[in-house]
PAGU-561640 format. One line per 2 residues: their letters; for each residue x, y, z of N, C-alpha, C. Coordinates in nm, 2 decimals. Atoms other than C-alpha are relative to their C-alpha. Layout:
a) X,Y,Z,X,Y,Z,X,Y,Z  ...
***
This chain:
mi) -0.05,-0.12,-0.04,1.41,1.11,-0.90,-0.05,0.04,0.14  0.03,-0.03,-0.14,1.42,1.20,-0.54,-0.07,0.13,0.02
qr) 0.06,-0.13,-0.02,1.32,1.56,-0.58,-0.15,0.01,-0.03  0.14,0.00,0.03,0.97,1.47,-0.69,-0.08,-0.05,0.12
iq) 0.08,0.03,-0.12,0.70,1.45,-0.42,-0.06,-0.14,-0.01  0.06,0.13,0.01,0.55,1.13,-0.57,0.11,-0.11,0.04
tv) -0.11,0.09,-0.04,0.89,0.96,-0.50,-0.01,-0.02,0.16  0.01,0.00,-0.15,0.85,1.05,-0.13,-0.12,-0.09,0.04
yl) 0.12,0.07,-0.03,0.49,0.91,-0.13,0.03,-0.15,-0.03  -0.03,0.14,0.03,0.61,0.59,-0.30,0.10,-0.07,0.10
il) -0.10,0.06,-0.11,0.90,0.54,-0.05,-0.08,-0.03,0.12  0.08,0.02,-0.12,0.65,0.58,0.23,-0.09,-0.13,-0.02
va) 0.08,0.12,0.02,0.43,0.31,0.07,0.09,-0.13,0.01  -0.09,0.11,-0.01,0.73,0.08,0.03,0.04,-0.03,0.15
ll) -0.04,0.02,-0.15,0.83,0.13,0.40,-0.12,-0.05,0.08  0.12,0.05,-0.07,0.47,0.08,0.52,-0.03,-0.15,-0.03
ag) 0.04,0.14,0.04,0.41,-0.24,0.32,0.12,-0.09,0.02  -0.11,0.09,-0.01,0.76,-0.38,0.34,0.05,-0.03,0.15
gl) -0.05,0.02,-0.13,0.83,-0.34,0.71,-0.10,-0.01,0.12  0.09,-0.01,-0.12,0.54,-0.25,0.94,-0.09,-0.12,0.02
pf) 0.09,0.11,-0.02,0.31,-0.55,0.88,0.07,-0.11,0.08  -0.07,0.10,-0.07,0.58,-0.77,1.03,0.04,0.04,0.14
gl) -0.02,-0.05,-0.13,0.61,-0.56,1.34,-0.13,0.03,0.08  0.13,-0.03,-0.06,0.25,-0.48,1.41,-0.09,-0.12,-0.02
sl) 0.09,0.12,0.01,-0.01,-0.75,1.48,-0.12,0.04,-0.09  0.12,-0.02,0.08,-0.29,-0.79,1.24,-0.13,-0.03,0.08
wt) 0.11,0.04,-0.09,-0.53,-0.97,1.48,0.05,-0.10,0.10  -0.03,0.10,-0.11,-0.53,-1.19,1.79,-0.10,-0.11,-0.01
na) 0.10,0.11,0.01,-0.69,-1.53,1.75,-0.06,-0.04,0.13  0.07,0.04,-0.12,-0.91,-1.71,2.00,0.09,-0.06,0.10
eg) -0.10,0.05,-0.10,-0.61,-1.88,2.16,0.09,0.10,0.06  -0.08,-0.10,-0.06,-0.46,-1.55,2.24,0.14,0.03,-0.07
vq) -0.12,-0.01,0.07,-0.18,-1.58,1.98,-0.02,0.12,-0.10  0.01,-0.11,0.10,-0.11,-1.26,1.78,0.05,-0.05,-0.13
qy) -0.04,0.03,0.14,-0.10,-1.30,1.41,0.06,0.12,-0.07  -0.07,-0.10,0.07,0.15,-1.11,1.21,-0.01,-0.03,-0.15
ag) 0.00,0.03,0.14,0.18,-1.08,0.83,0.10,-0.12,-0.03  -0.10,0.11,0.02,0.48,-1.32,0.85,-0.06,-0.14,0.03
sv) 0.06,0.13,-0.04,0.26,-1.60,1.00,-0.09,-0.05,-0.10  0.09,0.05,0.11,0.03,-1.62,0.70,0.08,0.03,-0.13
lw) -0.09,-0.01,0.11,0.23,-1.68,0.39,-0.05,0.09,-0.11  0.05,-0.08,0.12,0.00,-1.53,0.12,-0.01,0.15,0.04
is) 0.01,-0.14,-0.04,-0.05,-1.21,0.32,0.14,0.06,0.00  -0.14,-0.06,0.00,0.33,-1.16,0.36,0.04,0.01,-0.15
iv) -0.04,-0.02,0.14,0.37,-1.22,-0.02,-0.07,0.12,-0.06  0.07,-0.12,0.06,0.10,-0.96,-0.10,0.07,0.13,0.05
fy) -0.07,-0.12,-0.05,0.27,-0.71,0.13,0.13,0.03,-0.07  -0.13,-0.01,0.07,0.61,-0.78,-0.04,-0.02,0.05,-0.14
vv) 0.03,-0.04,0.13,0.45,-0.74,-0.38,-0.04,0.15,-0.01  0.03,-0.14,-0.01,0.30,-0.41,-0.28,0.12,0.09,0.01
aa) -0.13,-0.08,-0.02,0.64,-0.28,-0.16,0.08,0.00,-0.12  -0.08,0.01,0.12,0.81,-0.41,-0.47,-0.05,0.08,-0.11
ma) 0.06,-0.08,0.10,0.56,-0.24,-0.70,0.02,0.15,0.03  -0.03,-0.14,-0.03,0.61,0.09,-0.52,0.14,0.03,-0.03
ll) -0.15,-0.03,0.03,0.99,0.06,-0.55,0.02,0.00,-0.15  -0.02,0.00,0.15,0.96,-0.03,-0.92,-0.06,0.12,-0.06
si) 0.06,-0.12,0.05,0.73,0.26,-0.97,0.09,0.13,0.01  -0.09,-0.12,-0.02,0.99,0.50,-0.83,0.10,0.01,-0.12
fl) -0.10,0.00,0.11,1.24,0.39,-1.11,-0.06,0.01,-0.13  0.06,-0.03,0.13,0.98,0.44,-1.38,-0.03,0.15,-0.02
yk) 0.03,-0.15,0.01,1.00,0.82,-1.35,0.01,0.05,-0.14  -0.01,-0.05,0.14,1.09,0.86,-1.72,-0.13,-0.03,-0.08
nr) 0.12,0.04,0.07,0.77,0.69,-1.83,-0.12,0.02,0.10  0.10,-0.03,-0.10,0.49,0.86,-1.63,-0.13,-0.08,-0.02
qn) 0.12,0.07,0.03,0.21,0.67,-1.80,0.01,-0.14,0.07  -0.02,0.13,-0.06,0.35,0.33,-1.69,0.01,0.01,0.15
qf) 0.00,-0.02,-0.15,0.42,0.47,-1.34,-0.14,0.02,0.05  0.14,-0.02,-0.04,0.06,0.58,-1.32,-0.08,-0.13,0.00
fl) 0.07,0.12,0.01,-0.07,0.25,-1.43,0.04,-0.10,0.10  -0.05,0.09,-0.11,0.15,0.05,-1.19,-0.05,0.04,0.13
nr) 0.06,-0.05,-0.12,0.03,0.27,-0.91,-0.15,-0.04,0.01  0.14,0.04,-0.01,-0.33,0.19,-1.00,-0.01,-0.15,0.03
ln) 0.00,0.14,-0.03,-0.25,-0.18,-1.00,0.03,-0.02,0.15  -0.03,0.01,-0.14,-0.10,-0.13,-0.66,-0.11,0.04,0.09
il) 0.12,-0.03,-0.07,-0.41,0.04,-0.54,-0.10,-0.11,0.00  0.09,0.11,0.01,-0.62,-0.25,-0.66,0.04,-0.12,0.09
ln) -0.06,0.11,-0.08,-0.39,-0.50,-0.48,-0.03,0.04,0.15  0.02,-0.04,-0.13,-0.42,-0.29,-0.16,-0.15,-0.01,0.04
lf) 0.14,0.01,-0.02,-0.80,-0.28,-0.20,-0.04,-0.15,0.03  0.02,0.14,-0.03,-0.80,-0.66,-0.22,0.04,-0.04,0.14
ll) -0.05,0.03,-0.13,-0.59,-0.69,0.09,-0.09,0.07,0.11  0.09,-0.07,-0.09,-0.81,-0.43,0.27,-0.14,-0.08,0.01
gf) 0.12,0.08,0.00,-1.12,-0.63,0.17,0.01,-0.13,0.08  -0.03,0.12,-0.08,-0.97,-0.95,0.31,0.00,0.04,0.15
fv) -0.01,-0.04,-0.14,-0.89,-0.77,0.64,-0.14,0.04,0.06  0.14,-0.03,-0.04,-1.25,-0.63,0.66,-0.08,-0.12,0.02
yr) 0.07,0.12,-0.01,-1.39,-0.97,0.60,0.05,-0.08,0.12  -0.05,0.07,-0.11,-1.16,-1.12,0.85,-0.04,0.06,0.14
sl) 0.04,-0.07,-0.13,-1.24,-0.86,1.12,-0.15,-0.02,0.03  0.14,0.02,-0.03,-1.61,-0.91,1.07,-0.03,-0.14,0.04
nl) 0.02,0.13,-0.04,-1.57,-1.28,1.12,0.06,-0.03,0.13  -0.06,0.02,-0.14,-1.36,-1.24,1.44,-0.11,0.03,0.10
sg) 0.10,-0.02,-0.11,-1.56,-1.25,1.76,0.01,0.14,0.05  0.00,-0.14,-0.05,-1.65,-0.92,1.91,0.04,0.01,0.14
ea) -0.03,0.00,-0.14,-1.56,-1.02,2.26,0.15,0.05,0.02  -0.14,-0.05,-0.02,-1.25,-0.83,2.39,0.09,-0.11,0.06
av) -0.09,0.10,-0.06,-1.13,-1.13,2.59,0.04,-0.11,-0.09  -0.03,0.11,0.09,-1.14,-1.37,2.30,0.09,0.04,-0.12
se) -0.08,-0.04,0.12,-1.01,-1.18,2.00,0.01,0.15,-0.01  -0.03,-0.14,0.02,-0.87,-0.84,1.90,0.04,0.03,-0.14
kg) -0.04,-0.05,0.13,-0.83,-0.65,1.58,0.13,0.08,0.02  -0.13,-0.07,-0.01,-0.47,-0.53,1.53,0.00,0.13,-0.08
ig) -0.02,-0.12,0.07,-0.35,-0.19,1.41,0.06,-0.03,-0.14  -0.06,0.04,0.13,-0.17,-0.37,1.12,-0.10,-0.01,-0.11
ml) 0.10,0.01,0.10,-0.50,-0.40,0.94,-0.02,0.14,-0.07  0.02,-0.13,0.06,-0.49,-0.02,0.86,0.11,0.03,-0.10
ip) -0.11,-0.03,0.09,-0.17,-0.04,0.66,-0.04,0.01,-0.14  0.05,-0.02,0.14,-0.35,-0.09,0.33,-0.07,0.13,-0.02
vf) 0.07,-0.13,0.01,-0.56,0.22,0.40,0.10,0.11,-0.02  -0.10,-0.11,0.01,-0.25,0.44,0.45,0.07,-0.02,-0.14
si) -0.06,0.02,0.13,-0.09,0.28,0.14,-0.08,0.05,-0.11  0.09,-0.05,0.10,-0.39,0.36,-0.07,0.00,0.15,0.00
vf) 0.00,-0.15,-0.01,-0.39,0.72,0.05,0.13,0.05,-0.07  -0.13,-0.04,0.06,-0.02,0.76,-0.04,0.01,-0.03,-0.15
lv) -0.01,0.03,0.15,-0.06,0.59,-0.38,-0.09,0.10,-0.07  0.08,-0.09,0.06,-0.35,0.82,-0.46,0.07,0.14,-0.01
la) -0.08,-0.13,0.00,-0.14,1.13,-0.36,0.11,-0.01,-0.11  -0.10,0.02,0.10,0.14,0.99,-0.58,-0.05,0.01,-0.14
nr) 0.06,-0.01,0.14,-0.09,0.95,-0.88,-0.04,0.14,-0.03  0.04,-0.14,0.03,-0.22,1.30,-0.84,0.12,0.08,-0.04
ai) -0.12,-0.07,0.03,0.14,1.43,-0.84,0.05,-0.04,-0.14  -0.04,0.04,0.13,0.22,1.22,-1.15,-0.08,0.06,-0.11
kk) 0.10,-0.06,0.10,-0.09,1.35,-1.33,0.04,0.15,-0.01  -0.04,-0.14,0.00,0.02,1.70,-1.24,0.12,0.02,-0.08
de) -0.12,0.00,0.08,0.36,1.64,-1.39,-0.03,-0.02,-0.14  0.03,0.03,0.14,0.22,1.49,-1.70,-0.08,0.12,-0.07
dl) 0.07,-0.12,0.06,-0.02,1.79,-1.75,0.10,0.11,-0.02  -0.10,-0.11,0.01,0.28,2.03,-1.70,0.08,-0.03,-0.13
vk) -0.09,0.04,0.12,0.49,1.84,-1.97,-0.09,0.02,-0.12  0.09,-0.02,0.12,0.19,1.85,-2.21,-0.02,0.14,-0.03
sv) 0.02,-0.14,0.02,0.14,2.22,-2.16,0.12,0.06,-0.06  -0.12,-0.05,0.05,0.50,2.29,-2.22,0.03,-0.04,-0.15
dr) -0.02,0.04,0.14,0.50,2.08,-2.54,-0.09,0.07,-0.09  0.09,-0.08,0.09,0.20,2.28,-2.67,0.06,0.13,-0.03
lr) -0.06,-0.13,0.03,0.40,2.60,-2.64,0.11,-0.01,-0.10  -0.11,0.01,0.10,0.68,2.47,-2.86,-0.04,0.01,-0.14
***
């Protein structure tokens, strides 16, 4: 349902993970070649899975418990991706002429923030439904 705020957050996650990593560089290697998510197969697969899980979660609006659980799995996947990016950035040389860290490494951070906001809104809806059921 589009009128729910968690749907907006999940659409933002899908757009962030589905499109931006392929337009923003993740890092620049020692040869001066910019690395994008499309140049490393498993990173692009993980970004597509994150986007697909966010889109799937939008259509699970009737079952809020499954939606909440799927968002938590998505957060874990983003944390794994963020951990890899932190590990990769710590292994890159610190010299500015040799290597650079790209802005694309921050995409999992923004995705995690939007997923947490979506889960808070889902929990709020679930609490509202439970309180209304108690009144009946």
